[in-house]
C-alpha positions in Angstrom: 34.1 117.7 30.2 31.5 118.6 27.5 33.4 119.1 24.3 32.2 122.6 23.8 32.0 123.6 27.5 33.3 127.3 27.7 34.9 129.6 30.4 33.5 132.8 31.3 35.4 134.4 28.4 33.9 132.2 25.7 37.0 130.1 25.2 36.4 126.3 24.5 38.1 124.6 27.3 38.8 121.5 25.3 40.6 123.9 22.6 42.5 125.7 25.7 43.4 122.3 27.2 45.1 121.3 23.9 46.8 124.6 23.6 48.2 124.4 27.2 49.4 120.9 26.5 51.0 121.6 23.1 52.8 124.9 24.3 53.8 123.0 27.7 55.4 120.3 25.5 57.3 122.8 23.4 58.5 124.9 26.3 59.2 122.2 28.5 62.9 121.8 27.8 63.6 125.5 28.4 63.1 125.0 32.1 64.6 121.4 32.2 67.0 120.9 29.7 68.4 124.2 28.2 68.4 125.8 31.7 67.4 124.3 34.7 64.3 125.8 36.7 64.9 125.7 40.6 61.4 125.9 42.3 60.5 126.5 46.0 56.8 126.5 47.3 54.8 123.7 45.5 53.3 122.8 49.0 51.9 126.4 49.2 50.3 126.1 45.8 48.5 122.8 46.8 47.0 124.5 50.1 45.3 127.3 47.9 41.8 127.6 47.2 40.5 126.8 43.6 39.4 130.6 43.1 39.9 134.0 43.9 43.8 133.8 43.9 45.9 136.6 42.7 49.5 135.8 42.1 51.8 138.8 42.0 55.3 138.6 40.6 58.4 140.5 39.3 58.5 140.3 35.5 61.3 139.6 33.4 60.1 138.4 29.8 56.8 138.6 28.0 56.1 134.9 27.8 58.6 132.9 29.4 57.7 133.8 32.9 53.9 132.7 32.5 54.7 129.7 30.8 57.1 128.5 33.6 54.3 129.4 36.2 51.8 127.4 34.2 54.3 124.2 34.4 55.0 124.9 38.3 51.3 125.3 39.1 50.1 122.2 37.3 53.1 120.1 38.4 52.5 121.1 42.2 48.9 120.3 42.1 49.5 116.9 40.5 51.7 116.2 43.6 55.5 117.2 42.3 57.5 118.7 45.0 59.4 121.6 43.7 60.1 120.0 40.1 58.4 119.7 36.8 59.7 116.2 35.9 57.5 113.8 33.8 55.2 115.9 31.6 52.2 113.7 32.7 50.8 116.8 34.8 49.7 118.3 31.6 47.1 115.6 30.8 44.6 117.4 32.7 45.8 120.8 33.3 44.3 123.5 35.6 42.2 125.2 33.0 40.7 128.1 35.4 44.3 129.9 35.3 44.5 133.5 33.8 47.3 136.2 33.5 46.8 139.8 33.0 48.8 141.0 30.1 48.9 144.1 27.8 46.4 144.1 25.0 48.8 145.7 22.7 51.4 142.8 23.4 48.7 140.2 22.9 47.5 141.6 19.5 51.1 141.6 18.2 51.2 138.5 16.1 49.7 135.2 15.7 51.6 133.5 18.5 50.6 136.0 21.2 46.9 135.4 20.0 47.6 131.9 20.6 49.0 132.4 24.0 46.2 134.9 24.6 43.3 131.9 24.1 45.5 129.9 26.7 44.5 132.3 29.5 45.4 135.9 28.7 43.2 138.8 30.4 44.1 141.6 27.8 44.1 145.1 29.4 44.8 148.4 27.9 47.8 150.2 29.8 46.9 153.6 31.1 50.4 154.8 30.9 52.2 153.3 28.0 51.2 152.8 24.4 53.1 151.8 21.3 56.5 152.9 23.0 55.0 156.5 24.1 54.0 157.7 27.4 50.3 158.2 27.6 47.6 159.2 30.3 44.3 157.7 29.7 41.4 156.5 32.0 41.1 152.9 33.2 38.8 150.9 30.8 35.6 149.5 33.3 35.6 146.4 30.9 39.3 145.5 31.9 38.3 145.6 35.6 35.3 143.6 34.9 37.4 141.0 33.2 39.7 140.7 36.0 36.8 140.1 38.5 35.4 137.6 36.2 38.6 135.7 36.1 39.2 135.9 39.9 35.6 134.6 40.4 36.5 131.6 38.1 39.8 130.9 39.3 43.7 131.7 39.7 44.9 134.9 38.1 48.7 135.9 37.6 49.5 139.8 37.5 52.9 141.7 37.2 52.1 144.7 39.3 55.0 146.6 38.1 53.7 146.6 34.5 56.9 146.2 33.1 60.1 143.9 32.6 62.3 146.5 33.8 63.4 145.9 37.3 62.6 148.2 40.3 60.1 150.1 38.6 57.1 151.3 41.0 54.3 149.0 41.5 51.0 150.3 39.9 48.4 151.4 42.0 45.8 149.5 40.1 46.9 146.2 41.4 46.2 147.4 45.1 42.9 148.8 44.1 42.0 145.3 42.9 43.2 143.8 46.2 41.0 146.1 48.3 38.0 145.7 46.1 37.9 141.8 45.4 39.9 140.7 48.4 41.7 137.8 46.8 44.1 135.5 48.4 47.5 137.2 47.3 50.4 135.1 46.8 53.9 136.4 45.9 56.2 135.0 43.4 59.8 136.0 42.8 61.4 134.8 39.8 65.1 135.2 38.5 67.5 134.1 35.8 64.8 134.6 32.9 66.3 138.0 31.7 69.6 136.2 31.0 68.3 133.0 29.7 65.8 134.8 27.0 65.1 137.5 24.8 62.8 140.2 25.8 59.8 138.3 24.7 60.8 135.2 26.2 60.7 133.1 22.9 64.6 132.9 22.0 66.9 131.4 24.4 70.0 133.6 24.6 72.1 131.5 27.1 72.4 127.9 28.2 73.4 126.6 31.7 71.9 129.6 33.5 70.2 129.4 36.9 66.6 130.0 36.8 64.6 130.2 40.0 61.0 130.6 40.9 59.8 131.1 44.6 56.5 130.7 45.7 55.7 132.7 49.1 53.2 132.3 51.6 50.1 134.5 51.0 50.2 137.9 52.2 48.6 139.0 55.3 46.3 142.0 54.3 43.7 144.0 56.2 41.6 144.7 53.1 39.1 146.8 55.0 41.7 149.2 56.7 45.1 149.1 54.9 45.3 152.0 52.6 46.6 151.7 49.0 50.0 153.1 49.7 50.4 150.2 52.5 49.6 147.5 50.1 51.8 148.7 47.4 54.6 148.7 50.0 53.9 145.2 51.1 54.0 144.1 47.3 57.2 145.6 46.5 58.8 143.8 49.6 57.1 140.5 48.8 58.4 140.4 45.1 61.7 141.8 46.2 61.3 144.8 44.2 61.4 147.6 46.9 64.1 150.0 46.6 65.9 148.6 49.6 66.8 145.6 47.6 68.9 147.7 45.4 72.7 147.4 46.3 75.1 150.1 45.0 78.1 148.4 43.6 81.5 149.9 42.7 82.7 149.1 39.0 85.1 146.6 40.4 82.4 144.7 42.4 79.9 144.7 39.5 82.6 143.4 37.3 83.3 140.7 39.7 79.7 139.7 40.2 79.3 139.5 36.5 82.4 137.2 36.2 81.0 135.2 38.9 77.5 134.4 37.3 79.1 133.7 34.0 80.9 130.8 35.8 78.1 129.7 37.9 76.5 126.4 37.0 72.9 125.1 38.2 73.8 124.8 41.9 77.1 126.7 42.2 79.7 124.4 40.4 82.1 126.0 38.0 80.9 125.8 34.3 83.2 127.2 31.5 81.0 129.6 29.4 81.5 132.3 27.2 82.8 135.6 28.5 80.8 137.7 26.3 77.8 139.4 27.9 74.3 139.8 26.2 
């Protein structure tokens, strides 16, 4: 590629490539050494078009979720089947991959700003700011940037807009789907909340089962389905619909926690600390 070629957001692709490679090398051990990442759906990623793909996922940490997806996407496109072995897949990473993130988060320090250059589409949240509930209009420039990213490649979004589980899906995601008609690919992740701190930078526990399941694209009637119907499809697809909640007795909850503490990568017993984070 020309040395100073830029993407639609003005980022120099050569610099973005170096950042993805460096961050990938640094983060790789978090999914292969400290906590193994179990993957399903590599073949689905290889069959997707190069542009206008929207990934929807539940959200557990600010940055570890996205970093894992960058690993899985690039490894899958380089022929890896449900694994991220051998970092050679980062030699020529997919540079037209983006993720939607809160502008407030991406401006919160030097490291988030570096992450932002690697592919963030920063948007201003309309319902939350600096820890306070707010109500404000959607910025048209944010919508324009999402369209620009979809026109250029793949976009990752977390439609609940929070790392808190089982929160409602924001209507904005459904509006984006109806307006721009992307291929919508659900992803379900698990284990990241136990592995990392909230930002996804510090490892809290080792030997935790982490998983990422890439599902088949959703079947959506862009013209005739209403927003409520699309929202419900998203909630089921990323397994955040209220029906997925199980009401457990205190005894069942304690038994479940004790089982998780003992569980190793694929179900074998593994002695660990009994202290809960």
